[in-house]
C-alpha positions, 0 to 999 in steps of 0.5 A: 499500500505504501508503494501505491502512495509513493507512486501517487506522490511522485506523479503529483509532486508538481501539484502538491503546492497549492496557491492560497487565497493570497496567491502564495504557495502553501506547503503545509502537509495534508492532514492525516487520515482518520482511518488507521491503516491509511494513516500508517501508510501516510506516515510511512510515505512521509518518512520515506520521502525524506530518507537519507543515508544518515537517517536510515540506521546505517553504520558509518562505514556503510555510508562511507562505502556508498558515498566513496565506492571502491575504484578498482575491479574485484579480483581475488588471486590470493590462494588463502583468500580463495580457500577461505571463500571456497570453504565459506560457500561450501558450508553456506547451509551449515552453522558458523561452528561448521566453518570454524571447525573446518578452519581449525582442522585445516590449520591443524594439518597446515599450520602455515596456512593463511586461511581466514578465521572470519570471512563474512566481512570479506564476503560483504565487501566483495559482494555488497551483500550487507544486511540491516536488521530491524525488530519485529513482532514475535507473531509477525504482526508488524515490524518496529519501523517508521511510526512503530519504531518507538513501541515497546509492544506490538500494537496488534497482539500486545506481545513484548518487543524485547526479551525481558529475561535477557534484559535482566541478565545482560542489562540490554534490550534484546529483540525477540525477533528480527528481520533483515533487509539487504541494502540495494546500493552496495549490491549495485556498486559491487556489480558495476565494478565487475567488468562482466557486470558493467558490460551486462548493465549496458543492455539498457542503453543499447535496447533504448536506442534500438526501440527508439530507432524502430519507432522512428522507422515505423513512423517514417514508413507508416508501416510495420508493427512494434516488437514487444520483447522487453519491458523497454518496448512498452509506452510506459517506459518510453514515456518515462525515459523521455520525461526524465531523460533516462541514460545508459548510466541509470539503473532501472529495477523492479521489486517482487514479493512472494511468500514461501513455506520453507518447512515441510512439517511446520506451518510457517509463512516466510516472505521474501522480496527481491530486486530484478535488474531491468538493465540486464537482458531478459535472458539474464535478469532472472538468473539466480546470480543476477537477482538481488536479495532485498528483504527476508521476513522469517514468519511464523505468520503472515504479516499484518502490516506489510508496509512496516517490512517494506519500509527499510528497503524503500527508505534506502531506495529513496535515499539512493534516489536523493543522493547527490541532489538527485544525480544518483548513486556514485559507482565505479564502472569497470567497463570505462574505469570511471566513476559514474552517477546512476539514478535508481528508478523503480519501474514495477512492483510485482507479486502473485495474486496473493502477494499483490494485495500486500503491495497495493492495499486492495482486497484479496480475491477470496474476499466477499467483493474481491478487487 
């Protein structure tokens, strides 16, 4: 629902200021709705529209990397680092203790080995996969973000946010349940500083020129049909490209939401959001290695206020869009060996028939009067 509100906010950004009786512009924000769900959506939208890196719960080093991208390609040639990464990937589905046990066994046999004891930080630096954790209700009702950020108890079921027993032992507030959001900006920077990734991202510029040439030929010859073989062939993207002057350095993404049952003998709703890179050709953008993770909501139940879980990812997206006064995110392009500014543009928000109601706020198809 917050996505729908943000789309409307963007399309009406030039009409939000209305002249008062004296002819002066009035920038007073609209009153909050008396309908609770819509009120929450308005508050989420307001927070997202003023997003920056500094108010997005990001560590200082993360902000530094976003503003000062690494200006060299990702090349891993050190055999000890390669061994560490291979071992880490081999035990991805196991616990951290498994990696440490394997690490110790290797050192016992090869004491001079430089295998790393902790590799997660290195993986994050190379891949850009950095997670931000937010507290959530133990029953999945909503996350403690946006207008719920200061609450100590769930506003729906009343369950406590923090573990009382742990607080008594440690003197610290420890959340009973959390979910994670993988930052989009760092993943895009990591992709762009790979030569193969940077070259693949050039499909956007090539396709836009191809479609423009096709449209010009059709108009000139007054014959032929448009070939709809990609999102960029559609009039919506073409109108957007003309309106904001999309160029080859820009990044167009789509957001997709879906629920999954990850346990065979246990009912548990896990919801996952991903970013699809529309800059890539259709035969690449849906490959597993090219799909970028966004948010993982662990369950156990279906979220009741999905906007609260979408908030962190959309807040970061808004901050990326506002970066450098709207010029976009700084990235080092391995194809040109230059720093570029890339505007991050959200093209589509997609889901199946069940998930789409969580994105746009409509009534589900099983309702008495389904949308």
